[in-house]
N, C-alpha and C positions, 0 to 999 in steps of 0.2 A: 737568903741574902743576895743582894744586887749584885749583878756582874759588873756594873759601872755606875757612876752617879754624876748627874749634870745639874746645872744651876737652874735651868728653865726648861721645862717640858711643854711643848705646844702640840696639842692632840688634835689634828684637823688641818689640812693645807689649803683651805679655801679662802674666800676674801676676807676672812676675820682672822684666821691663822697665819697665812705666810705673811701679812702686814705687821702682825704682832710679833712673829720670830724677827723680822727685819728691824724693827724698832727696838726690840729688846738687845739685839746683836749690837746695833749702832749705840747702845748704852754700854756695851762691853760685856754683856752676859755671855755665857757659854750655853748656846740654845741647841735644843733637840726638836726638829719638826717632824712629826709622825703623821703620815697621811696614808689611808688605806687604798687608795687608788694606784694605779701604775703610774700616774703622771700627777703633779701638784695642780692646785687650781680649784679642787673641790667641785660640787655640783655645778656652781656657776660657770666656771670655764669649761669643764668637760661635758655636762649633760643638761644645762639651764641656759643662763643668760647669753653667754657668748655664740653657742651653736644656734640657738633660735633667732638671735638678730642677724647671723649671717644669712640663714634661710629667708628671713623677713625682708633683707635687702633684696634677694633675688625676686621675691614675690613682689615687692615694690617695683622693679624694673618691668616684671610681666605686665601688672596693672597699668603702668604709666604707658606702657606700649599700647594698651587698648585704649585708655583715655585720650591719647593723643589724636585719636581720630576726629573728635570734636573741634580740634585745633587746625586741622587740615593736613594732619601728617599720618599716614598710614603705613603700618610695619605689617610684614607677613606673621604668620602663625609661628609662635616660638617653638624651636625644636628641643626638647627636655632630653638631656643626657644625664640620666640619673647617677650614674657613676661618677661623672664629672662633678655634679653637684656634690656628692658626699665628699669627693677628694676636696673641693674647695672648702667645705665645712671643716673636715678633719686637719686640712692644711692651717686654718685659722687657729683651731684648737692647738695644733702641734708647735705653732710659733710662739703662741703666748705661753703655753705651759713650759717650753724649752727656755724662754725669758726668765721664768720664775727660778727655774733650776740653775741657770747662770748667775742670777742675782743671790742665791742661797750661797754659791761657791765664793762670789765676790765678797759677801759679808761674814763668811766663816761660819753659816749655819749648816749643821749637819741635817740632811734631808734623808730620812727613811721611809720605805714603802713597807707598811706593816699594818696588823690589826691590833690595836692597843686595848688592854684590859686592866683596870686598876685592881692590884691585889691588896693595897691599903692606901692611905693618904699621902704616902712619900715613895711608893712603889708601883711601877707599871710593868706588865708583861707584854711583851711584843711577839706577835706570830709573823713570821716573814711568809712571803709566798711559797718558798722552798719547803716550809715545814719547820724550820729552824725556830726555837723558842729562846728569848732573850730576855732578861729581867734588868730593868733600869731604875735606879733610884733617882730622886729629884727633890730638889729643895723647894721649888715653887712650880705651879703649873697653869695653864691656860687652856681650856676646854673650847673648842671650835669645831664641834663635829656636824653641824649643820642640820639639815632636815632631808626627808624623803617623801615622795607622793604617797598620799593616803588613798588606798584601794579598798572598799568595804569587802567583807568576804563574800557578799552577794555576788560580786562582780570577778571574783577571782576564779576564772574558768579554766586556767591552765592552758589556754588557747593564745598562741602568739598574735592572733587578730584582735585581741582585746589589749590594748597598750596603755602604758602611763606616758608621761612626758618623756622619759628616757627612751621608752621604745619608738614614741613618735618622731623623735629626733633622729633615729637611726636611718630614717627614709629607706626602709626594705622596700617599699613598693609605693606606687601612687595609685591608692584605691579607686575603684570608680565611684564608690559612696563611702562616706565617713560619718559617723555617729560622734558628736562631741558631747559628753555628759558634763555640764557644768559650764555655765556662762561667766566664768571668771577670767582673768588676765591671760592665764596660760592657755584655757581652752580657746580663746579668741585669737589670741596670736598663732598657736598652731592651725586653727581653723583657717585663718587667713594664708597660711603657707599652703596647706593643701588645696584650698579652693584657687589660689592663683596657678598651682601645678596641673589643675584640671579635675579634681575630686569635686563631687556633689556633696557639700558640707550640711549637715543637719546638727541644730545645737539645741540642747534641751537644758532649760535652766528651772530649778525647782521654785524660785522666787518670781516676783512680778517684774523684774528687770534685769538686764545684763548688767554686769559689773556691780553686784549688790555692794552698797556702801559708798559707791561713788556719787558725785554730784550728778543730779538727773540732767541739768543743763548741758554738761559737758558729755553725757552718754547718748543723748538724742541724736547729734549729727553723725556719731559712730554707727549707731544702731540703723539709722536711715541708709547708710552706705552697704553695711553689712546684709540688709534685707535684699540688696540688690546681687551681692556677690555670692550668698549662701543659697543653698536650695530650700532651707527653711529654717526659722527660728521659733522654738517652741517655749514660751513663758509659761510659769506656774504650770508645769509638766514635770511629773515623776517618771523615773524609769525604775519599773517595779521588778523587771527580772531580763537577764540575759542568757541566752541559748545558742551553744554552738550547733550549726547545722552544716551539711555538705555545701549548700549554698552562700553560707555567710552566717553572721551573728544576728539571731532574732531578738528584737527588743520588744519587750511589753511596756507599753506607755500609757499612762493616764493624764489626761489634760483636755480641756475643752477644745473640741473640734479637731482632735489629733487622732489619727488611725491608731487603734491599740496594737496591732501587730506590725512592725516594720522590720526588714531584713537589710543589713549594711554589710560591705566588704570588710570593713574595720571599725573598731570602736575605740575612742580616745577617752579615758577616764580622766578627769581634771576637777576634782571637787575639794582640793586643798593639799595641804601638805603637813607632815608630823615631825617634831623634834627628834633626832637621833640620839636618845638618852638610854634607850634599851640595850643591855648586853655590854655596858661599858665597865661594869663593876662599881658603879657609883655608890651602891649601898654599902661597900667596904670602906668608903673614905669618909662618910659623915656628911657629904653634900646632900642638901635638901632638894628633892624634885617634887614640884606640884602635880596636881591632878591630871593636867594636860601633857605632862612630860617635860616641862620647862626647868631648867635649873633655877633656883632663886638667887637673885643677885641683887646687891645694892646699888647705889649711883655710880659706884666705882668699878662696877662689874665683879665684884668679889662675892664669892658664895659663902654659905654658912660656914665653911673652914677657910679660915682667913688667908691662907697661901694659895688657895685654888680660886681661880676665876673662870668665868664663863663669858663668852660673846658670841653674837650672830644669831641664827635661827634658834639654836638650843637656850638662848637666853631671854627668849620671849619676842613677841610681835613688835614691830612689825618685821616679817621675815624677807629682808631686803639686804642685798649685797654691800651697797654703800653704808648702810647702818653698822653691818658687822665691821667694816674698815674703820670706822670712826671709834667703835667701841674698843677696836684694838689698841688705838693710840691712848685712850683714856686708861685701859687696864694696864698697860705697861708703864705710864708715868706714875700711876697710883703705886704700883708695885715698886717703883724705884723711890718712893716716899713723896711723891707730888700731891698736889690737891685737886687733880683733874677729877672731874665728874661728867659723866653723861646726861648733860642737861639741856641738849638741843632742842629748840622750840619747834624748828620745821625740819621735818624729814621727807624729802620729795620722793613722789611715786610717780611712774611713768608706765603707761599701757602703750606697748610699741606696735599697735595695730595701724591701719590706715583709715581715717585719720588717728594720729596718736593723742593719747589723752595724758596731761600731766598736772598735778596739783601738789600743794604744800600748805601747811598750817591749817587754820580753821577753816572749815568750808560752812555754807550757808545752812544746810540741814543739821549740821554738827551745833552751830549756834542756836537754831531754833530748838533743838533737843534739851540744851542747857540753859534755856532762857537768857542768852546773852544777845543784847541790843547790838545790831550791827547795820551799816549801810552797804548795800549791794550795788556795784556798778558793772555794767557790761559793755564790752566794745565787740561789735560783730564784724568778722572779717570781710564782709561784703563791702566794708568801707576800707579795707587794706589793700593799698596799690600793689604791694607784693605778692600778696594772695590771690589778686586778680591776674597778674602776669603768670602765676602758676596754673590758673584756671581752677583754684581750689578755695572758693570763698566761704566753704561750710563752716569755718572754723569760728571760734569765739573766746573772748578774754574777759575773765571775771574777777574782780576784786572785791574782797571783804574787808570793810574799813570799820574801824572804831568810830562812831559818830561824834564822840567828844574830842578826841586827840587826834583824829584823822591818822591814826596808826595802821599800818597795813597788817591785818591779822592773817589773811590767806589769800591765795591765788589759784585760780583753776584755768586750765588752758586746754583747748581741743582744737586740732588742726594739724596740718603737716609740719612735722619738726618740732612739735610741742616740746618733745623731751628735751631738745637742745635749749630751749628758751626758759625752763624753769630754774635754772641755776640763779639767773638775776633775781626772779621771784623769791626764791629760797634766802637768798642774801637780804633781800629787803624785809622779809619776815624774821629772820635770824637777828638782824641788827636793829630792829624796832623802827626801820625807816616810816616816815608819814607820806601820804599821798603826794606831796608837793614835792618830796625829794625825787620821787619817780617822774612826776610830770615835768620837772624841770631840768632833768638829765637829758641831755641832747643825744638822741638815738640815730644811727645812720639810716638813710634813705635811700631807695626803699628796702626796708626789711620787715620781717614779720615781728620783730621785737618792738617796733614802733607802737603795735597795738596795745603794748604795757603801758607806755607813755600816754597814749591817748585814752585809755581807759581812766587812767590816773587824772588827766585834765578835766574829764566829766565829773570827777568828785567836786570840783569848784565851780563848774558851769558847763559850757559847751566844749566837746573835743574837736579838733580842727576839721577832721573828716566825718564827723557825725552831728546829727542836729536833733535836740529834742525839744518839740514845742513847750513853751513855758505854760503852766496851768492857767495863768490868767488869760492867756490868750483864747481860750474856750469862753470864757466870760464876756470878753470884749465882742467875740462874734455874736453873742446874744444881745449885748448892749454897748454898740460902738462908741456911745458917749462917755463911757468909763475909761476908753484907752489911755488918754492923756494923763488921768490921775494914776493908773497902774504903773504907766512908765516912769513918771516923776518918783513914785515909791521905790520901784526897782533901782532907779539910778543913785537914789538916797541911800538904800541899803548897801549898794556896791561901794560908794565912797567912804561910808563911815566904818563898813567892817574890814577895811584895809587889806592886808594880805590874806586874810582867811574869809573873804567875802564869799558868799553863795547867792548867785543871782535869784530872785524872788521866783518862787515857783519850785 
């Protein structure tokens, strides 16, 4: 028999769990928020998104101090106080997690630090840090237990020099050399941090390109810059084995032109994450879990047990904090009898490297794979005044457009602060905006966001700061006598097409 009973149990205090608890409390429910960590916020706040971005900010400062030499401004070599760096990072975490605790008190949410295991579909056992066991009954539950780094047994040496993302964020030391296994966003972000701090970083990626699944046009500028910052980038290369030695971690590599045996001071394993569905007692609840470990949910985030919901990483891809927060709102509204459904078209993704990469909606390679006809327009940041003032012209803005309706189906960005720009693009995709909406919205000058406006302008003709020669001009160069005819046809088409005109060519 349960020691007590509450209306709503929220298991997991990350970016899905605590917003769900707050939303439910705002609706008047008695909520118990259970998180296994010592502080609320989950992986994102304590061991993921937030600490990594704090360190990436410091890396950016270091890199900018190097880059400024080209502009005539030279700084001395940075003096790195590793203890203070850790204090800064931990201070950011402490401030934000403390804010969540305060909001729990303000909203009347009971926050408990404990390990939760389901005994049945209406009862959970809580094991507190002091060993005390407590049994709680609940009417409804939201499971938001997140995910953990995936490390194959092959790499589990029991040596602290082999790290997952959590270990890398602890900044135990600045290794002279670091092997990053996996060219995804976590590996590249942490590689950027350690390279800025002075490590010689080598990245090994099994596939043919960094950031598998991302648009190649967006990856190219990043890869070009990383090739200068990192000691080596090895694509289509496999790590066959790791071996701990006195001098470091010996890696056995297979790949064209890659030395088969290399030794590194530390190794970061960043090949993906797995949902935290094991050991929760879900088999006692009737909740269905798929072969990958995700809880099966419907559009309202309801599991196969009607009064139990699941949100965030444990409820399926993509494993993104902002997706979890949106799902929290949907789940609580559905629980309260509303008609909410997680039907968002655009979920933005951001890689916080330098340059940043961000995208949302349908990408060009996805359209090709699904045989969807699209029009692709690109605006290079070489034509951006703001990018030029920052001495960072390598960026690109890319729009994916429906050729019939001119609706914006997807947007991709690469460049400094791309992550801050993706919100406007996500709104455009989510609200079914057309290219003319974006083109005719006045953007402040000089800003990087103008590249979205000018990319949209090029759907209809020429962007202000970029010029694409009309195809008929190549014919004119060969036969100058045809120029008058082509110009007259072009003018006629522009006049008769009205607001939706597209200049010939």
